[in-house]
C-alpha positions as CSV (number, residue, x, y, z in Angstrom):
1,M,0.0,0.0,0.0
2,S,1.3,3.5,-0.9
3,L,2.0,6.1,1.8
4,G,-1.1,8.0,0.7
5,G,-3.2,4.9,1.0
6,I,-1.9,4.3,4.5
7,A,-2.6,7.9,5.5
8,L,-6.2,7.5,4.2
9,A,-6.7,4.3,6.1
10,T,-5.2,5.7,9.3
11,D,-7.5,8.8,9.2
12,F,-10.5,6.6,8.6
13,A,-9.6,4.2,11.4
14,L,-9.1,7.1,13.9
15,L,-12.5,8.5,12.9
16,I,-14.3,5.2,13.4
17,V,-12.6,4.5,16.7
18,A,-13.4,7.9,18.0
19,A,-17.0,7.6,16.8
20,A,-17.3,4.2,18.5
21,V,-16.0,5.5,21.8
22,L,-18.2,8.7,21.8
23,S,-21.3,6.8,20.7
24,Y,-20.8,4.3,23.5
25,A,-20.5,7.2,26.0
26,A,-23.6,8.7,24.5
27,R,-25.5,5.5,25.1
28,L,-24.3,5.3,28.7
29,T,-25.5,8.9,29.3
30,G,-28.7,8.6,27.4
31,Q,-27.7,11.1,24.7
32,P,-28.6,10.8,20.9
33,T,-25.9,9.0,18.9
34,I,-26.1,11.8,16.2
35,V,-24.7,14.2,18.7
36,A,-21.8,11.8,19.4
37,Y,-21.1,11.5,15.7
38,I,-21.0,15.2,15.2
39,L,-18.8,15.7,18.3
40,T,-16.5,13.0,16.8
41,G,-15.7,15.4,13.9
42,V,-15.3,18.3,16.3
43,V,-12.9,16.5,18.5
44,V,-10.6,14.8,15.9
45,G,-11.1,17.4,13.1
46,P,-9.6,20.9,12.5
47,I,-11.8,22.5,15.2
48,G,-10.3,20.2,17.9
49,L,-7.2,18.1,17.9
50,G,-6.7,18.4,14.2
51,I,-5.5,14.8,13.8
52,V,-8.1,13.9,11.0
53,G,-9.0,15.8,7.9
54,E,-11.7,15.3,5.4
55,D,-9.7,13.1,3.0
56,Q,-11.0,11.4,-0.1
57,L,-12.0,8.1,1.5
58,I,-14.0,9.9,4.3
59,E,-15.6,12.2,1.8
60,I,-16.8,9.3,-0.4
61,L,-18.2,7.3,2.5
62,S,-19.9,10.3,4.0
63,E,-21.6,11.1,0.7
64,L,-22.7,7.4,0.5
65,G,-24.1,7.7,4.0
66,L,-26.3,10.6,3.1
67,G,-27.4,8.8,0.0
68,F,-28.3,5.7,1.9
69,L,-30.2,7.7,4.5
70,L,-32.3,9.2,1.7
71,F,-32.7,5.7,0.3
72,L,-34.2,4.5,3.6
73,L,-36.4,7.7,3.6
74,G,-37.7,6.7,0.2
75,I,-38.5,3.2,1.3
76,E,-40.6,4.7,4.1
77,M,-42.8,6.6,1.6
78,R,-45.7,4.6,0.4
79,F,-47.9,6.6,-1.9
80,D,-51.0,5.4,-0.1
81,D,-49.7,6.8,3.2
82,I,-49.1,10.4,2.0
83,R,-51.7,10.8,-0.9
84,E,-54.3,12.4,1.3
85,I,-52.0,15.0,2.9
86,M,-49.9,15.9,-0.2
87,R,-51.9,19.0,-0.9
88,P,-51.6,20.6,2.5
89,V,-48.0,19.5,2.8
90,G,-47.2,21.1,-0.5
91,V,-48.7,24.4,0.7
92,I,-46.7,24.3,3.9
93,A,-43.5,23.5,2.0
94,V,-43.9,26.3,-0.5
95,G,-45.1,28.8,2.1
96,Q,-42.2,27.9,4.4
97,A,-39.6,28.4,1.6
98,V,-40.9,31.8,0.7
99,L,-41.6,33.1,4.3
100,Q,-38.4,31.7,5.8
101,A,-36.3,33.2,2.9
102,I,-37.9,36.6,3.7
103,A,-37.2,36.2,7.4
104,S,-33.6,35.0,6.9
105,T,-32.9,38.0,4.6
106,A,-34.3,40.4,7.1
107,V,-32.3,38.9,10.0
108,A,-29.1,39.0,7.9
109,L,-29.7,42.6,7.0
110,A,-30.3,43.5,10.6
111,L,-27.0,41.9,11.5
112,G,-25.1,44.1,9.1
113,F,-24.7,41.9,6.0
114,T,-25.1,43.3,2.6
115,L,-28.2,42.7,0.5
116,F,-26.4,40.2,-1.7
117,Q,-24.9,38.3,1.2
118,S,-28.3,38.3,2.9
119,L,-29.9,36.8,-0.2
120,M,-27.2,34.1,-0.3
121,L,-27.7,33.3,3.4
122,A,-31.5,33.1,2.8
123,L,-30.9,30.7,-0.1
124,A,-28.9,28.4,2.2
125,T,-31.0,28.4,5.4
126,T,-34.6,27.8,4.3
127,F,-34.7,24.0,4.6
128,G,-34.5,21.6,7.4
129,A,-31.7,19.0,8.1
130,T,-33.1,16.0,6.4
131,P,-30.6,13.5,7.9
132,I,-31.2,14.7,11.5
133,I,-35.0,14.7,11.1
134,V,-35.2,11.3,9.4
135,K,-32.7,9.7,11.8
136,V,-34.3,10.9,15.0
137,L,-37.9,10.3,13.9
138,G,-36.9,6.9,12.7
139,D,-35.3,6.1,16.1
140,K,-38.5,7.3,17.8
141,G,-40.7,5.2,15.5
142,D,-42.6,8.4,14.4
143,L,-42.0,8.3,10.7
144,K,-45.4,6.8,10.2
145,T,-47.3,9.2,12.5
146,L,-49.3,12.0,10.8
147,Y,-46.7,14.6,11.8
148,G,-43.9,12.3,10.7
149,K,-45.5,11.8,7.3
150,A,-46.1,15.6,7.0
151,D,-42.5,16.4,7.8
152,V,-41.2,13.8,5.3
153,G,-43.4,15.3,2.6
154,I,-42.0,18.8,3.4
155,L,-38.5,17.4,3.2
156,I,-39.2,16.0,-0.3
157,F,-40.2,19.4,-1.5
158,Q,-37.1,20.9,0.2
159,D,-34.8,18.4,-1.5
160,I,-36.2,19.4,-4.8
161,Y,-35.7,23.0,-3.9
162,L,-32.1,22.2,-2.9
163,V,-31.4,20.6,-6.3
164,L,-32.7,23.8,-8.0
165,A,-30.6,26.0,-5.7
166,L,-27.5,24.0,-6.6
167,A,-28.4,24.3,-10.3
168,I,-28.5,28.1,-9.9
169,L,-25.2,28.3,-8.2
170,T,-23.4,26.0,-10.6
171,V,-24.2,28.4,-13.4
172,G,-21.5,30.6,-12.0
173,T,-23.4,33.9,-12.4
174,V,-26.6,35.4,-11.1
175,D,-26.9,37.9,-13.9
176,D,-27.6,35.7,-16.9
177,T,-31.4,34.9,-16.4
178,A,-31.6,32.8,-19.6
179,E,-28.7,30.5,-18.5
180,I,-30.2,30.1,-15.0
181,A,-33.6,29.2,-16.5
182,T,-31.9,26.7,-18.9
183,S,-30.1,25.1,-16.0
184,I,-33.2,24.8,-13.9
185,G,-35.2,23.4,-16.8
186,R,-32.6,20.8,-17.5
187,V,-32.6,19.7,-13.9
188,L,-36.4,19.4,-13.8
189,I,-36.5,17.4,-17.0
190,L,-33.9,15.0,-15.7
191,M,-35.7,14.6,-12.4
192,V,-38.9,13.8,-14.2
193,A,-37.1,11.3,-16.5
194,I,-35.4,9.4,-13.7
195,G,-38.6,9.4,-11.7
196,L,-40.5,7.8,-14.6
197,V,-37.8,5.2,-15.0
198,A,-38.1,4.3,-11.4
199,Y,-41.9,4.1,-11.6
200,A,-41.8,1.9,-14.6
201,A,-39.2,-0.3,-12.9
202,S,-41.4,-0.7,-9.8
203,K,-44.2,-1.9,-12.0
204,Y,-42.5,-4.2,-14.5
205,V,-39.0,-5.1,-13.3
206,L,-38.7,-5.0,-9.5
207,P,-41.5,-7.4,-8.6
208,S,-40.0,-10.3,-10.5
209,L,-36.5,-9.4,-9.5
210,L,-37.2,-9.2,-5.8
211,R,-39.5,-12.3,-5.9
212,A,-36.6,-14.3,-7.3
213,S,-34.1,-13.0,-4.7
214,A,-36.4,-12.9,-1.6
215,A,-35.9,-16.6,-0.9
216,N,-32.3,-15.9,0.0
217,K,-32.0,-12.9,2.4
218,S,-28.4,-12.2,1.5
219,T,-29.3,-12.0,-2.2
220,L,-32.2,-9.6,-1.2
221,F,-29.7,-7.4,0.6
222,T,-27.4,-7.4,-2.4
223,V,-30.2,-6.6,-4.9
224,G,-31.3,-3.7,-2.6
225,I,-27.8,-2.3,-2.4
226,A,-27.3,-2.7,-6.1
227,W,-30.6,-0.9,-6.9
228,A,-29.6,2.0,-4.8
229,F,-26.2,2.3,-6.5
230,V,-27.8,2.2,-10.0
231,F,-29.8,5.3,-9.2
232,I,-26.9,7.0,-7.3
233,F,-24.7,6.4,-10.4
234,A,-27.4,7.7,-12.7
235,A,-27.9,10.8,-10.7
236,E,-24.2,11.5,-10.5
237,A,-23.8,10.9,-14.3
238,L,-26.7,13.3,-15.0
239,E,-25.2,15.9,-12.6
240,L,-28.0,15.6,-10.2
241,S,-27.6,15.1,-6.5
242,V,-26.7,11.7,-5.2
243,E,-29.4,12.1,-2.5
244,L,-32.1,12.6,-5.1
245,G,-31.1,9.5,-7.0
246,A,-31.0,7.4,-3.8
247,F,-34.4,8.7,-2.7
248,I,-36.0,7.9,-6.0
249,A,-34.5,4.4,-5.8
250,G,-36.0,3.9,-2.3
251,L,-39.3,5.3,-3.4
252,S,-39.6,2.8,-6.2
253,L,-39.1,-0.1,-3.7
254,A,-41.5,1.3,-1.1
255,Q,-44.5,0.3,-3.1
256,L,-43.6,-3.4,-3.0
257,P,-44.2,-5.9,-0.2
258,Y,-40.5,-6.5,0.3
259,S,-39.7,-3.0,1.4
260,T,-39.8,-3.4,5.2
261,E,-37.6,-6.6,5.3
262,L,-35.2,-5.0,2.8
263,K,-34.9,-1.9,5.0
264,E,-34.1,-4.0,8.0
265,R,-31.5,-5.9,6.1
266,M,-29.8,-2.7,4.9
267,R,-30.0,-0.9,8.2
268,P,-26.6,-2.0,9.7
269,A,-24.6,-1.0,6.6
270,T,-26.6,2.2,6.4
271,N,-25.9,3.1,10.0
272,F,-22.2,2.7,9.4
273,F,-22.2,5.1,6.5
274,I,-24.4,7.6,8.4
275,A,-22.0,7.6,11.3
276,V,-19.2,8.6,8.9
277,F,-21.4,11.3,7.3
278,F,-22.3,13.0,10.5
279,A,-18.7,12.9,11.7
280,S,-17.5,14.4,8.5
281,I,-19.8,17.5,8.9
282,A,-17.4,19.0,11.4
283,L,-14.3,17.9,9.4
284,Q,-15.3,20.4,6.7
285,M,-15.1,23.4,9.2
286,E,-12.0,25.5,10.0
287,R,-11.7,27.2,13.3
288,G,-10.9,30.5,11.7
289,Q,-13.9,30.4,9.5
290,L,-16.2,29.6,12.4
291,L,-15.1,32.6,14.5
292,A,-15.3,35.2,11.6
293,Y,-19.0,36.0,12.4
294,W,-19.6,34.0,15.6
295,Q,-21.6,36.6,17.4
296,E,-23.9,37.2,14.4
297,A,-24.3,33.4,13.9
298,L,-25.4,32.9,17.5
299,L,-27.9,35.8,17.3
300,A,-29.2,34.5,14.0
301,C,-29.7,31.0,15.5
302,A,-31.8,32.5,18.3
303,A,-33.8,34.8,16.1
304,L,-34.6,32.3,13.4
305,L,-35.5,29.6,15.9
306,V,-38.3,31.8,17.2
307,I,-39.4,33.3,13.8
308,N,-39.3,30.0,11.9
309,F,-41.3,28.3,14.6
310,G,-44.0,30.9,14.2
311,I,-44.0,30.6,10.4
312,V,-44.1,26.8,10.3
313,F,-46.6,26.4,13.1
314,G,-48.9,28.9,11.5
315,L,-48.7,27.1,8.2
316,F,-49.5,23.7,9.8
317,Y,-52.4,25.3,11.7
318,S,-53.7,27.0,8.5
319,Q,-53.9,23.6,6.8
320,R,-56.3,22.2,9.5
321,F,-53.8,20.0,11.3
322,D,-54.6,19.5,14.9
323,M,-52.6,21.3,17.6
324,E,-50.5,18.3,18.5
325,T,-49.6,17.5,14.9
326,S,-48.9,21.2,14.2
327,F,-46.6,21.5,17.2
328,L,-44.7,18.2,16.7
329,G,-44.4,18.8,13.0
330,T,-43.0,22.3,13.5
331,I,-40.5,21.5,16.2
332,S,-38.8,18.9,14.0
333,M,-38.0,21.5,11.3
334,L,-36.1,24.1,13.3
335,Q,-32.4,23.7,12.5
336,V,-29.9,24.8,9.9
337,S,-29.1,22.0,7.6
338,E,-25.8,20.5,6.7
339,F,-26.9,21.3,3.1
340,S,-26.4,25.0,4.1
341,V,-22.7,24.2,4.4
342,V,-22.7,22.5,1.0
343,L,-24.4,25.5,-0.6
344,G,-22.1,27.9,1.2
345,A,-19.1,26.1,0.0
346,L,-20.3,26.2,-3.5
347,A,-21.1,29.9,-3.2
348,V,-17.5,30.5,-2.0
349,N,-16.0,28.4,-4.8
350,E,-18.0,30.3,-7.4
351,G,-16.8,33.6,-5.9
352,F,-20.3,34.8,-4.8
353,V,-19.3,35.3,-1.1
354,E,-16.1,35.2,1.0
355,E,-15.1,32.3,3.3
356,G,-16.4,34.1,6.4
357,I,-20.0,33.5,5.2
358,L,-19.3,29.8,5.0
359,G,-18.0,29.9,8.6
360,F,-21.3,31.7,9.6
361,L,-23.4,29.0,8.0
362,S,-21.1,26.2,9.4
363,L,-21.4,27.5,13.0
364,M,-25.2,27.8,12.7
365,A,-25.4,24.2,11.5
366,L,-23.0,23.1,14.2
367,V,-25.1,24.7,16.9
368,T,-28.6,24.0,15.8
369,M,-28.3,20.4,14.6
370,P,-27.1,18.8,17.9
371,I,-29.6,20.9,19.9
372,S,-32.5,19.9,17.6
373,T,-31.9,16.2,18.3
374,Y,-32.9,16.9,21.9
375,Y,-36.1,18.8,21.3
376,V,-37.2,16.4,18.6
377,R,-36.4,13.4,20.8
378,Y,-38.4,14.9,23.7
379,N,-41.0,16.7,21.5
380,R,-44.0,15.0,23.2
381,E,-42.8,15.9,26.7
382,I,-42.4,19.5,25.5
383,F,-45.9,19.5,24.0
384,D,-47.4,18.2,27.2
385,R,-46.1,21.4,28.9
386,V,-47.6,23.8,26.4
387,E,-50.8,21.8,25.6
388,P,-53.0,23.6,28.2
389,F,-52.3,26.9,26.4
390,L,-52.5,25.6,22.8
391,S,-55.7,23.6,23.5
392,R,-57.6,26.9,23.6
393,F,-57.1,27.3,19.9
394,E,-58.0,23.7,18.9
395,R,-60.6,23.3,16.1
396,E,-63.0,20.6,15.4
397,D,-62.5,20.3,11.6
398,T,-58.9,19.0,11.8
399,I,-57.1,16.3,9.9
400,E,-57.1,13.5,12.4
401,A,-53.8,12.0,13.6
402,D,-53.8,8.2,13.2
403,P,-50.4,6.9,14.0
404,V,-51.4,3.2,14.2
405,E,-52.1,1.4,10.9
406,Y,-53.9,-1.6,12.5
407,E,-56.3,-1.6,15.4
408,D,-58.6,-4.3,16.8
409,H,-56.7,-6.8,14.7
410,A,-55.1,-10.3,14.8
411,V,-51.5,-11.0,13.9
412,I,-50.6,-14.4,12.4
413,V,-46.9,-15.1,12.1
414,G,-46.1,-17.8,9.5
415,Y,-48.3,-18.9,6.7
416,N,-49.5,-22.4,5.8
417,R,-52.8,-24.2,5.2
418,F,-53.6,-24.3,8.9
419,T,-53.0,-20.6,9.6
420,A,-54.9,-19.7,6.4
421,E,-57.9,-21.4,7.9
422,L,-57.4,-19.6,11.2
423,A,-57.3,-16.3,9.4
424,T,-60.7,-17.1,7.8
425,L,-62.1,-18.0,11.3
426,L,-60.8,-14.7,12.8
427,E,-61.9,-12.3,10.1
428,D,-65.4,-12.0,11.5
429,A,-64.2,-11.3,15.1
430,V,-61.5,-8.6,14.4
431,E,-61.2,-5.6,12.2
432,D,-58.1,-6.8,10.3
433,V,-56.0,-10.0,10.1
434,V,-52.3,-9.3,9.5
435,I,-50.2,-12.1,8.2
436,V,-46.4,-11.9,8.7
437,E,-44.4,-14.3,6.4
438,D,-40.9,-14.3,5.0
439,G,-41.3,-17.1,2.5
440,A,-40.9,-15.8,-1.0
441,E,-43.1,-18.5,-2.4
442,Y,-46.2,-17.1,-0.7
443,V,-45.8,-13.4,-1.7
444,E,-48.0,-13.4,-4.7
445,E,-50.8,-15.4,-3.0
446,L,-50.7,-13.2,0.2
447,A,-50.4,-9.9,-1.7
448,E,-53.5,-10.7,-3.7
449,G,-55.4,-12.3,-0.8
450,D,-58.1,-10.8,1.4
451,H,-56.0,-10.2,4.5
452,E,-53.2,-7.7,5.2
453,F,-49.7,-9.0,4.5
454,I,-46.3,-7.9,5.6
455,F,-43.3,-9.6,4.1
456,G,-40.5,-10.1,6.6
457,N,-39.1,-12.0,9.6
458,A,-40.9,-11.3,12.9
459,R,-37.6,-11.2,14.7
460,H,-37.1,-7.7,13.3
461,G,-38.5,-4.9,15.4
462,E,-39.6,-2.9,12.4
463,I,-41.7,-5.8,11.2
464,R,-43.4,-6.2,14.6
465,Q,-44.0,-2.5,14.8
466,E,-45.5,-2.3,11.3
467,A,-47.9,-5.1,12.2
468,N,-48.6,-3.3,15.5
469,V,-48.1,-6.6,17.3
470,A,-48.2,-5.0,20.8
471,E,-51.7,-3.7,20.3
472,A,-53.2,-6.8,18.6
473,D,-56.2,-8.6,20.1
474,V,-54.9,-12.0,19.1
475,L,-51.4,-13.3,18.2
476,V,-51.0,-16.7,16.6
477,S,-47.4,-17.7,15.7
478,V,-46.4,-21.0,14.1
479,A,-42.7,-19.9,14.0
480,T,-40.4,-22.8,14.8
481,R,-37.8,-20.6,16.5
482,D,-38.5,-20.3,20.2
483,D,-36.5,-17.0,20.5
484,V,-38.9,-15.4,18.0
485,N,-42.0,-16.7,19.8
486,R,-40.6,-15.6,23.2
487,R,-40.0,-12.1,21.9
488,L,-43.5,-12.0,20.5
489,V,-45.2,-13.0,23.7
490,E,-43.1,-10.7,25.8
491,E,-44.2,-7.7,23.7
492,T,-47.9,-8.7,23.9
493,P,-48.7,-8.9,27.7
494,E,-52.3,-7.8,27.1
495,T,-52.8,-9.9,23.9
496,I,-54.2,-13.4,23.6
497,S,-51.1,-15.2,22.5
498,I,-51.1,-18.6,20.9
499,V,-47.7,-19.9,19.8
500,R,-46.1,-23.1,18.5
501,T,-43.2,-25.1,19.8
502,T,-41.8,-28.7,19.5
503,T,-40.9,-29.8,23.0
504,E,-42.6,-29.7,26.4
505,A,-39.7,-27.9,28.0
506,S,-39.8,-25.0,25.5
507,A,-43.6,-25.0,25.9
508,Q,-43.3,-24.4,29.6
509,R,-40.7,-21.7,29.0
510,L,-43.1,-19.9,26.6
511,R,-45.9,-20.1,29.2
512,D,-43.5,-18.7,31.8
513,H,-42.9,-15.7,29.5
514,G,-46.6,-15.1,29.1
515,A,-48.0,-17.3,26.3
516,D,-51.7,-18.0,26.9
517,Y,-51.6,-21.3,24.9
518,V,-48.8,-23.3,23.4
519,V,-49.4,-25.7,20.5
520,E,-47.0,-28.6,20.6
521,T,-48.3,-30.5,17.6
522,A,-50.3,-29.7,14.5
523,G,-52.8,-32.6,14.8
524,L,-55.5,-32.8,17.3
525,V,-54.3,-29.8,19.2
526,G,-54.5,-27.8,15.9
527,T,-58.1,-28.9,15.5
528,E,-58.9,-27.8,19.0
529,L,-57.2,-24.5,18.3
530,A,-59.4,-23.9,15.3
531,E,-62.5,-24.7,17.4
532,L,-61.2,-22.3,20.1
533,L,-60.8,-19.4,17.7
534,A,-64.2,-20.1,16.2
535,T,-65.7,-19.0,19.5
536,F,-63.6,-15.8,19.7
537,D,-66.6,-13.5,19.2
538,D,-68.2,-15.0,22.4
539,R,-65.5,-13.8,24.7
540,E,-66.9,-15.6,27.8
541,A,-67.0,-19.0,26.1
542,F,-63.6,-18.3,24.5
543,D,-61.9,-17.4,27.8
544,Q,-63.4,-20.5,29.5
545,R,-62.3,-22.8,26.7
546,L,-58.8,-21.2,26.6
547,A,-58.4,-21.7,30.4
548,E,-59.5,-25.4,30.1
549,L,-57.0,-26.1,27.2
550,S,-54.1,-24.3,29.0
551,E,-54.8,-26.1,32.3
552,R,-54.9,-29.4,30.5
553,A,-51.6,-28.7,28.7
554,R,-49.9,-27.8,32.0
555,S,-51.3,-31.0,33.7
556,E,-50.0,-33.2,30.8
557,T,-46.6,-31.6,31.1
558,L,-46.5,-32.2,34.9
559,R,-47.5,-35.8,34.5
560,A,-44.9,-36.3,31.8
561,N,-42.2,-35.0,34.1
562,E,-43.3,-37.2,37.1
563,S,-43.5,-40.5,35.3
564,V,-41.8,-41.7,32.2
565,D,-43.3,-44.8,30.6
566,P,-42.2,-46.5,27.3
567,A,-45.0,-44.7,25.4
568,S,-44.0,-41.3,26.7
569,T,-40.3,-42.1,25.9
570,S,-41.3,-43.0,22.4
571,R,-43.2,-39.8,22.2
572,D,-40.3,-37.8,23.6
573,D,-37.9,-39.5,21.1
574,G,-40.3,-38.5,18.3
575,R,-40.3,-34.9,19.6
576,D,-36.5,-34.9,19.8
577,R,-36.3,-36.1,16.3
578,T,-38.7,-33.3,15.3
579,R,-36.6,-30.7,17.2
580,H,-33.4,-32.0,15.6
581,R,-35.0,-31.9,12.2
582,D,-36.2,-28.3,12.7
583,E,-32.8,-27.3,14.0
584,E,-31.1,-28.8,11.0
585,R,-33.5,-27.0,8.7
586,D,-32.7,-23.7,10.5
587,R,-29.0,-24.4,10.1
588,R,-29.4,-24.9,6.4
589,N,-31.5,-21.8,6.1
590,D,-28.8,-19.8,7.9
591,E,-26.1,-21.2,5.6
592,N,-28.2,-20.2,2.6
593,G,-28.9,-16.8,4.1
594,G,-32.5,-17.5,4.8
595,E,-34.4,-17.2,8.1
596,T,-37.8,-18.8,7.3
597,D,-39.9,-18.9,10.4
598,V,-42.3,-21.6,9.3
């Protein structure tokens, strides 16, 4: 390896080690990991110790981190989830861009900047920090709430605005209106073209491609990564932003049943790239630049925090969002984005402004981004404090917040002939029946069936959250892995939980963890289970029959433990053989990259 390569590897290793140490300290102290990542860049970068610079390797990986974060954002965006709120979200996004640009210009003028400098600052500070918002809301599980969907919709409009702003600055002049118009028109045409390609692919290419690769989870991961890189490369080749290409790639996958499992598969790799990205933000900043306008930057942070809150909250309220959604949606959008640094750097390179302006933007981003992670993380606690005041202005004709997709429902983990019959039995007793299955051979049948379907492995928290397992009325799992079943029953203390296992010992352990009924075979007990669920609409009869079956199962287990006769030994041997067969199958699945539950 050349000396240059060794230096690159050393810088990268130091950055990763520092990020690991600080993120561990953040976990011990209950702080957001994003803050730890940004502090990593501050400590080891030019602002602090100066032992790591933003070299080529770190720059590439950080850009990929931002791209993959936008890719995951795209996977979250199902059209059905946001169709009803796109009009009000569009109004908020446009109104925010215009009003915040006016406010930023006024604040910059008041602080002594020239009109041209103020306009450049306004251009760079009128959108939120997409990585911060998406990461924190994702960690909180709020991306699917009404305010989360609204914020994501606003971010989409802002990302489009960012691309247009970059198109203006790359022209190299602000005097040639025709050239600016040509540049913006080219960008819009390319955005539409790449969007149409992605839409066509999601209809005619991706379903068969993912169906073929879903049987092997490693292949599914590889296909997902490759799909993201195809659009990242296309966007780069067309001189569009990497983030836009990655977002469109994720958006095309979001409309397919494989999206949630794919997102879980890609999360570890994505988190690694994101860590490098956030750490690299501070590596771009020089101490001298930061101090050039440090007083003005701090005053601007305080002023714009208050002004922008009033603007965004007013826009949310004007579009008939309720007070809670308006407040939570607003408080997430109050920070200067890392994209402000990108735009500032481009403006400096093109000769529009001096380096001191870049330091002004960098300091605002460095102050507001870490702080915003706290008030977004504790947004509901803050709302509880101000709710008595805001509730006076609540209206009746608001867009209702509905953070839970499934209510009064049953969740069935694993699909086969028997559970298909159980789903039919349950559909009259609950609002929805949600089937969770990761077998690729069942995707078409379940996607076209009468019940809700989520493709994925129930051991993933995102899958359980999407099915809203914790709030289900009934849980039925035929998963063969006891660790999956144990996690399911532990998360459903108020739910009627019926799970499957293969041995009496594991059955007792599952009962100890809270399972209401454990099925040890698929024969007679399976028939009894079907008869039991058929009485679910008569809760008194159901509870009585469930208690009888559970008591009988416990009694049989106790007798089996007290006396072992030849028949029981034969039965135990058969169960042992079944367990070994299942373990062997699980081992083969793991070797093949699969984790089929059933």
